[in-house]
MOPAC internal coordinates of N, CA, C and O (Angstrom, degrees):
PM7 1SCF
backbone

  N    0.0000 0     0.00 0     0.00 0    0    0    0
  C    1.4182 1     0.00 0     0.00 0    1    0    0
  C    1.5690 1   108.53 1     0.00 0    2    1    0
  O    1.2310 1   119.08 1   145.67 1    3    2    1
  N    1.2907 1   119.35 1   -34.33 1    3    2    1
  C    1.4630 1   121.30 1   178.89 1    5    3    2
  C    1.4687 1   110.83 1   -66.19 1    6    5    3
  O    1.2310 1   119.51 1   146.63 1    7    6    5
  N    1.3359 1   118.55 1   -33.37 1    7    6    5
  C    1.4937 1   119.71 1  -179.24 1    9    7    6
  C    1.5317 1   112.04 1   -77.13 1   10    9    7
  O    1.2310 1   119.44 1   151.76 1   11   10    9
  N    1.3002 1   118.66 1   -28.24 1   11   10    9
  C    1.4082 1   123.90 1  -177.60 1   13   11   10
  C    1.4962 1   112.85 1   -83.84 1   14   13   11
  O    1.2310 1   118.81 1   146.62 1   15   14   13
  N    1.2807 1   119.88 1   -33.38 1   15   14   13
  C    1.4806 1   123.28 1   174.79 1   17   15   14
  C    1.5321 1   108.05 1  -140.07 1   18   17   15
  O    1.2310 1   121.49 1   -85.62 1   19   18   17
  N    1.3229 1   114.75 1    94.38 1   19   18   17
  C    1.4877 1   119.63 1  -175.58 1   21   19   18
  C    1.5657 1   113.17 1   -69.75 1   22   21   19
  O    1.2310 1   119.91 1   172.48 1   23   22   21
  N    1.2919 1   117.78 1    -7.52 1   23   22   21
  C    1.4842 1   121.78 1   179.68 1   25   23   22
  C    1.5243 1   112.87 1  -104.05 1   26   25   23
  O    1.2310 1   119.11 1  -169.73 1   27   26   25
  N    1.3002 1   119.30 1    10.27 1   27   26   25
  C    1.4259 1   122.65 1  -177.83 1   29   27   26
  C    1.5283 1   109.07 1   -90.24 1   30   29   27
  O    1.2310 1   120.13 1   -76.11 1   31   30   29
  N    1.2940 1   117.36 1   103.89 1   31   30   29
  C    1.4703 1   123.50 1  -172.47 1   33   31   30
  C    1.5176 1   111.20 1   -61.98 1   34   33   31
  O    1.2310 1   118.68 1   140.64 1   35   34   33
  N    1.3214 1   120.13 1   -39.36 1   35   34   33
  C    1.4217 1   127.14 1  -177.32 1   37   35   34
  C    1.5305 1   110.60 1   -64.26 1   38   37   35
  O    1.2310 1   120.63 1   143.03 1   39   38   37
  N    1.2714 1   116.41 1   -36.97 1   39   38   37
  C    1.4887 1   120.83 1   177.97 1   41   39   38
  C    1.5370 1   108.62 1   -66.84 1   42   41   39
  O    1.2310 1   119.35 1   133.79 1   43   42   41
  N    1.3355 1   118.85 1   -46.21 1   43   42   41
  C    1.4117 1   121.99 1   179.52 1   45   43   42
  C    1.5201 1   113.02 1   -61.28 1   46   45   43
  O    1.2310 1   123.36 1   140.64 1   47   46   45
  N    1.4136 1   111.16 1   -39.36 1   47   46   45
  C    1.4635 1   114.71 1   178.73 1   49   47   46
  C    1.4998 1   113.07 1   -66.83 1   50   49   47
  O    1.2310 1   120.38 1   138.49 1   51   50   49
  N    1.2960 1   116.88 1   -41.51 1   51   50   49
  C    1.4816 1   121.30 1   176.44 1   53   51   50
  C    1.5800 1   113.46 1   -61.80 1   54   53   51
  O    1.2310 1   122.11 1   138.10 1   55   54   53
  N    1.3448 1   113.56 1   -41.90 1   55   54   53
  C    1.4319 1   121.02 1   178.67 1   57   55   54
  C    1.5408 1   110.70 1   -62.72 1   58   57   55
  O    1.2310 1   120.62 1   132.61 1   59   58   57
  N    1.3270 1   116.42 1   -47.39 1   59   58   57
  C    1.4847 1   120.96 1   179.97 1   61   59   58
  C    1.4973 1   109.39 1   -64.40 1   62   61   59
  O    1.2310 1   119.93 1   137.39 1   63   62   61
  N    1.3652 1   117.75 1   -42.61 1   63   62   61
  C    1.4260 1   120.98 1  -174.27 1   65   63   62
  C    1.5444 1   109.47 1   -68.40 1   66   65   63
  O    1.2310 1   119.81 1   143.62 1   67   66   65
  N    1.2732 1   117.97 1   -36.38 1   67   66   65
  C    1.5092 1   124.96 1   176.25 1   69   67   66
  C    1.6294 1   105.43 1   -56.00 1   70   69   67
  O    1.2310 1   121.79 1   123.61 1   71   70   69
  N    1.3382 1   114.18 1   -56.39 1   71   70   69
  C    1.4464 1   118.05 1  -177.70 1   73   71   70
  C    1.5299 1   113.30 1   -63.91 1   74   73   71
  O    1.2310 1   120.13 1   144.80 1   75   74   73
  N    1.3205 1   117.35 1   -35.20 1   75   74   73
  C    1.4673 1   122.12 1   177.30 1   77   75   74
  C    1.5443 1   108.01 1   -64.96 1   78   77   75
  O    1.2310 1   119.25 1   137.64 1   79   78   77
  N    1.3357 1   119.04 1   -42.36 1   79   78   77
  C    1.4739 1   121.35 1  -178.88 1   81   79   78
  C    1.5074 1   108.44 1   -67.56 1   82   81   79
  O    1.2310 1   117.69 1   143.54 1   83   82   81
  N    1.2862 1   122.00 1   -36.46 1   83   82   81
  C    1.4240 1   124.00 1   179.22 1   85   83   82
  C    1.6028 1   109.06 1   -65.39 1   86   85   83
  O    1.2310 1   120.58 1   138.71 1   87   86   85
  N    1.3221 1   116.50 1   -41.29 1   87   86   85
  C    1.4433 1   121.54 1   178.33 1   89   87   86
  C    1.5451 1   107.57 1   -62.95 1   90   89   87
  O    1.2310 1   119.34 1   134.96 1   91   90   89
  N    1.3464 1   118.87 1   -45.04 1   91   90   89
  C    1.4447 1   124.11 1   178.48 1   93   91   90
  C    1.5106 1   113.02 1   -56.71 1   94   93   91
  O    1.2310 1   122.15 1   137.80 1   95   94   93
  N    1.4230 1   113.48 1   -42.20 1   95   94   93
  C    1.4360 1   117.61 1  -179.61 1   97   95   94
  C    1.5180 1   111.64 1   -63.15 1   98   97   95
  O    1.2310 1   121.39 1   133.87 1   99   98   97
  N    1.2999 1   114.94 1   -46.13 1   99   98   97
  C    1.4434 1   118.07 1   179.59 1  101   99   98
  C    1.5250 1   113.21 1   -66.54 1  102  101   99
  O    1.2310 1   119.82 1   146.86 1  103  102  101
  N    1.2739 1   117.96 1   -33.14 1  103  102  101
  C    1.5103 1   121.92 1   175.92 1  105  103  102
  C    1.5099 1   109.07 1   -62.86 1  106  105  103
  O    1.2310 1   121.52 1   138.61 1  107  106  105
  N    1.3657 1   114.69 1   -41.39 1  107  106  105
  C    1.5192 1   117.46 1  -176.50 1  109  107  106
  C    1.5027 1   111.93 1   -68.69 1  110  109  107
  O    1.2310 1   120.19 1   162.35 1  111  110  109
  N    1.2614 1   117.24 1   -17.65 1  111  110  109
  C    1.5348 1   123.13 1   175.97 1  113  111  110
  C    1.5621 1   109.97 1  -102.09 1  114  113  111
  O    1.2310 1   118.98 1  -168.85 1  115  114  113
  N    1.2785 1   119.55 1    11.15 1  115  114  113
  C    1.4752 1   123.50 1   179.60 1  117  115  114
  C    1.5304 1   112.15 1    54.58 1  118  117  115
  O    1.2310 1   121.77 1  -141.58 1  119  118  117
  N    1.3460 1   114.21 1    38.42 1  119  118  117
  C    1.4089 1   119.53 1   178.58 1  121  119  118
  C    1.5313 1   110.30 1  -115.61 1  122  121  119
  O    1.2310 1   120.23 1  -114.91 1  123  122  121
  N    1.2722 1   117.17 1    65.09 1  123  122  121
  C    1.4439 1   125.31 1  -173.56 1  125  123  122
  C    1.4848 1   115.13 1   -65.40 1  126  125  123
  O    1.2310 1   120.94 1   157.05 1  127  126  125
  N    1.3388 1   115.81 1   -22.95 1  127  126  125
  C    1.4701 1   121.92 1  -179.61 1  129  127  126
  C    1.5937 1   107.42 1   -70.90 1  130  129  127
  O    1.2310 1   118.64 1   154.23 1  131  130  129
  N    1.2581 1   120.20 1   -25.77 1  131  130  129
  C    1.4408 1   124.01 1   179.85 1  133  131  130
  C    1.5219 1   115.69 1   -78.61 1  134  133  131
  O    1.2310 1   120.59 1   169.52 1  135  134  133
  N    1.3272 1   116.48 1   -10.48 1  135  134  133
  C    1.4991 1   118.25 1  -178.74 1  137  135  134
  C    1.5166 1   114.67 1   -81.95 1  138  137  135
  O    1.2310 1   119.33 1   162.46 1  139  138  137
  N    1.3192 1   118.88 1   -17.54 1  139  138  137
  C    1.4557 1   121.91 1  -172.99 1  141  139  138
  C    1.5754 1   114.53 1   -53.49 1  142  141  139
  O    1.2310 1   120.21 1   134.15 1  143  142  141
  N    1.3034 1   117.20 1   -45.85 1  143  142  141
  C    1.5278 1   117.15 1  -176.53 1  145  143  142
  C    1.5913 1   110.10 1   -66.64 1  146  145  143
  O    1.2310 1   120.22 1   163.58 1  147  146  145
  N    1.2865 1   117.18 1   -16.42 1  147  146  145
  C    1.4997 1   119.07 1  -176.92 1  149  147  146
  C    1.5301 1   113.74 1  -100.96 1  150  149  147
  O    1.2310 1   120.30 1   172.19 1  151  150  149
  N    1.3435 1   117.03 1    -7.81 1  151  150  149
  C    1.5314 1   119.65 1  -177.79 1  153  151  150
  C    1.5798 1   109.46 1   -67.02 1  154  153  151
  O    1.2310 1   120.27 1   124.12 1  155  154  153
  N    1.3324 1   117.09 1   -55.88 1  155  154  153
  C    1.4267 1   116.80 1  -174.15 1  157  155  154
  C    1.5848 1   113.78 1   -61.34 1  158  157  155
  O    1.2310 1   120.76 1   134.77 1  159  158  157
  N    1.2915 1   116.15 1   -45.23 1  159  158  157
  C    1.5229 1   115.94 1   173.81 1  161  159  158
  C    1.4330 1   114.84 1   -58.19 1  162  161  159
  O    1.2310 1   119.01 1   142.55 1  163  162  161
  N    1.3013 1   119.49 1   -37.45 1  163  162  161
  C    1.4696 1   122.39 1   179.88 1  165  163  162
  C    1.5404 1   112.26 1   -70.12 1  166  165  163
  O    1.2310 1   120.25 1   132.62 1  167  166  165
  N    1.3458 1   117.12 1   -47.38 1  167  166  165
  C    1.3816 1   118.65 1   178.04 1  169  167  166
  C    1.5040 1   114.29 1   -64.51 1  170  169  167
  O    1.2310 1   119.61 1   133.57 1  171  170  169
  N    1.3508 1   118.35 1   -46.43 1  171  170  169
  C    1.4501 1   120.38 1  -177.60 1  173  171  170
  C    1.5965 1   109.93 1   -70.25 1  174  173  171
  O    1.2310 1   120.93 1   149.83 1  175  174  173
  N    1.3344 1   115.83 1   -30.17 1  175  174  173
  C    1.4884 1   118.35 1   176.53 1  177  175  174
  C    1.4793 1   110.07 1   -68.98 1  178  177  175
  O    1.2310 1   119.33 1   138.44 1  179  178  177
  N    1.3442 1   118.88 1   -41.56 1  179  178  177
  C    1.4667 1   118.22 1   178.29 1  181  179  178
  C    1.5821 1   112.40 1   -65.67 1  182  181  179
  O    1.2310 1   121.89 1   140.08 1  183  182  181
  N    1.3118 1   113.99 1   -39.92 1  183  182  181
  C    1.4853 1   118.84 1   174.61 1  185  183  182
  C    1.5381 1   111.38 1   -58.03 1  186  185  183
  O    1.2310 1   119.79 1   133.26 1  187  186  185
  N    1.3050 1   118.01 1   -46.74 1  187  186  185
  C    1.4722 1   120.32 1   178.38 1  189  187  186
  C    1.5225 1   111.93 1   -65.13 1  190  189  187
  O    1.2310 1   120.03 1   135.66 1  191  190  189
  N    1.2911 1   117.54 1   -44.34 1  191  190  189
  C    1.4165 1   122.18 1  -178.55 1  193  191  190
  C    1.5715 1   109.68 1   -62.09 1  194  193  191
  O    1.2310 1   119.07 1   135.15 1  195  194  193
  N    1.3034 1   119.38 1   -44.85 1  195  194  193
  C    1.4412 1   121.49 1   179.76 1  197  195  194
  C    1.4999 1   110.26 1   -68.80 1  198  197  195
  O    1.2310 1   118.58 1   143.82 1  199  198  197
  N    1.2762 1   120.32 1   -36.18 1  199  198  197
  C    1.4742 1   121.55 1  -177.25 1  201  199  198
  C    1.5550 1   111.89 1   -73.97 1  202  201  199
  O    1.2310 1   120.89 1   151.48 1  203  202  201
  N    1.3629 1   115.90 1   -28.52 1  203  202  201
  C    1.4278 1   120.34 1   178.43 1  205  203  202
  C    1.5139 1   117.29 1   -84.02 1  206  205  203
  O    1.2310 1   121.92 1   155.29 1  207  206  205
  N    1.3777 1   113.92 1   -24.71 1  207  206  205
  C    1.4495 1   118.53 1   179.69 1  209  207  206
  C    1.5150 1   108.86 1  -103.49 1  210  209  207
  O    1.2310 1   121.53 1   -29.47 1  211  210  209
  N    1.3079 1   114.67 1   150.53 1  211  210  209
  C    1.4431 1   119.76 1  -179.11 1  213  211  210
  C    1.5216 1   114.56 1  -109.43 1  214  213  211
  O    1.2310 1   121.21 1   165.91 1  215  214  213
  N    1.3474 1   115.29 1   -14.09 1  215  214  213
  C    1.4666 1   119.22 1  -179.80 1  217  215  214
  C    1.5512 1   108.41 1  -132.27 1  218  217  215
  O    1.2310 1   121.35 1   -18.63 1  219  218  217
  N    1.3042 1   115.02 1   161.37 1  219  218  217
  C    1.4955 1   124.42 1   178.71 1  221  219  218
  C    1.5337 1   111.71 1    48.20 1  222  221  219
  O    1.2310 1   121.39 1  -125.47 1  223  222  221
  N    1.3736 1   114.94 1    54.53 1  223  222  221
  C    1.4567 1   121.01 1  -178.92 1  225  223  222
  C    1.6037 1   108.07 1  -107.25 1  226  225  223
  O    1.2310 1   119.57 1   179.01 1  227  226  225
  N    1.3041 1   118.42 1    -0.99 1  227  226  225
  C    1.4692 1   120.57 1  -171.76 1  229  227  226
  C    1.4782 1   109.83 1   -62.18 1  230  229  227
  O    1.2310 1   118.18 1   137.91 1  231  230  229
  N    1.2825 1   121.07 1   -42.09 1  231  230  229
  C    1.5038 1   119.24 1  -175.94 1  233  231  230
  C    1.5309 1   110.00 1   -68.75 1  234  233  231
  O    1.2310 1   119.30 1   141.83 1  235  234  233
  N    1.3176 1   118.95 1   -38.17 1  235  234  233
  C    1.4397 1   120.80 1   175.42 1  237  235  234
  C    1.5068 1   112.21 1   -62.31 1  238  237  235
  O    1.2310 1   120.88 1   138.74 1  239  238  237
  N    1.3040 1   115.92 1   -41.26 1  239  238  237
  C    1.4834 1   119.88 1   179.21 1  241  239  238
  C    1.5311 1   108.49 1   -63.98 1  242  241  239
  O    1.2310 1   120.42 1   136.18 1  243  242  241
  N    1.3753 1   116.79 1   -43.82 1  243  242  241
  C    1.4291 1   115.27 1   179.81 1  245  243  242
  C    1.5179 1   113.38 1   -63.73 1  246  245  243
  O    1.2310 1   119.53 1   141.16 1  247  246  245
  N    1.2529 1   118.50 1   -38.84 1  247  246  245
  C    1.4754 1   122.97 1   175.70 1  249  247  246
  C    1.4768 1   112.54 1   -63.16 1  250  249  247
  O    1.2310 1   120.25 1   139.25 1  251  250  249
  N    1.3125 1   117.12 1   -40.75 1  251  250  249
  C    1.4779 1   121.21 1   176.00 1  253  251  250
  C    1.4564 1   111.18 1   -63.00 1  254  253  251
  O    1.2310 1   118.44 1   136.99 1  255  254  253
  N    1.3484 1   120.57 1   -43.01 1  255  254  253
  C    1.4134 1   125.22 1   176.90 1  257  255  254
  C    1.5667 1   113.97 1   -64.41 1  258  257  255
  O    1.2310 1   122.46 1   143.39 1  259  258  257
  N    1.3499 1   112.90 1   -36.61 1  259  258  257
  C    1.4995 1   114.96 1   172.67 1  261  259  258
  C    1.4729 1   114.06 1   -60.51 1  262  261  259
  O    1.2310 1   121.93 1   137.29 1  263  262  261
  N    1.3748 1   113.91 1   -42.71 1  263  262  261
  C    1.4956 1   114.67 1  -179.37 1  265  263  262
  C    1.5137 1   107.90 1   -68.54 1  266  265  263
  O    1.2310 1   119.14 1   140.85 1  267  266  265
  N    1.2770 1   119.25 1   -39.15 1  267  266  265
  C    1.4770 1   120.87 1  -178.02 1  269  267  266
  C    1.5380 1   109.91 1   -61.21 1  270  269  267
  O    1.2310 1   119.37 1   135.56 1  271  270  269
  N    1.3366 1   118.81 1   -44.44 1  271  270  269
  C    1.4996 1   122.42 1  -177.72 1  273  271  270
  C    1.4967 1   109.83 1   -67.78 1  274  273  271
  O    1.2310 1   119.69 1   143.04 1  275  274  273
  N    1.3305 1   118.20 1   -36.96 1  275  274  273
  C    1.4602 1   121.86 1   179.64 1  277  275  274
  C    1.5271 1   114.88 1   -77.77 1  278  277  275
  O    1.2310 1   120.54 1   137.98 1  279  278  277
  N    1.2604 1   116.56 1   -42.02 1  279  278  277
  C    1.4502 1   121.07 1  -167.06 1  281  279  278
  C    1.5667 1   111.05 1  -127.01 1  282  281  279
  O    1.2310 1   118.31 1  -165.75 1  283  282  281
  N    1.2766 1   120.83 1    14.25 1  283  282  281
  C    1.4559 1   125.13 1  -176.15 1  285  283  282
  C    1.5325 1   113.20 1   -54.75 1  286  285  283
  O    1.2310 1   119.43 1   150.69 1  287  286  285
  N    1.3144 1   118.69 1   -29.31 1  287  286  285
  C    1.4424 1   122.21 1  -174.53 1  289  287  286
  C    1.4931 1   111.46 1   -87.18 1  290  289  287
  O    1.2310 1   118.41 1   176.54 1  291  290  289
  N    1.3218 1   120.63 1    -3.46 1  291  290  289
  C    1.4380 1   122.74 1  -179.28 1  293  291  290
  C    1.5213 1   107.09 1   -88.65 1  294  293  291
  O    1.2310 1   122.18 1   -28.70 1  295  294  293
  N    1.3846 1   113.44 1   151.30 1  295  294  293
  C    1.3964 1   119.51 1  -176.22 1  297  295  294
  C    1.5340 1   113.03 1   -63.41 1  298  297  295
  O    1.2310 1   119.10 1   147.82 1  299  298  297
  N    1.3324 1   119.32 1   -32.18 1  299  298  297
  C    1.4361 1   122.64 1   178.54 1  301  299  298
  C    1.5016 1   114.25 1   -65.25 1  302  301  299
  O    1.2310 1   119.70 1   156.60 1  303  302  301
  N    1.3026 1   118.18 1   -23.40 1  303  302  301
  C    1.4295 1   120.55 1  -179.08 1  305  303  302
  C    1.5534 1   111.15 1  -108.59 1  306  305  303
  O    1.2310 1   118.88 1   154.51 1  307  306  305
  N    1.2949 1   119.74 1   -25.49 1  307  306  305
  C    1.4233 1   123.99 1   179.69 1  309  307  306
  C    1.5818 1   112.09 1   -53.52 1  310  309  307
  O    1.2310 1   121.61 1   -52.40 1  311  310  309
  N    1.3005 1   114.53 1   127.60 1  311  310  309
  C    1.4539 1   115.49 1  -177.18 1  313  311  310
  C    1.5535 1   109.81 1   -95.04 1  314  313  311
  O    1.2310 1   120.10 1   180.00 1  315  314  313

């Protein structure tokens, strides 16, 4: 959906949330090495979602900050 309509905020939100949930799953199993492929899509998806929506973005911002605090030093998250 994100490739067919790059301005659809809900698609970006769902894409970011999917990747965030996969990261959370791997964290719960102490498998932090498996989160790397999902970091960049989650971060960029939350940025796109927040930039395209004007209301109700607080939860996406909090999730984005969570990723930054946990993984901000990694190349996949470093801006």
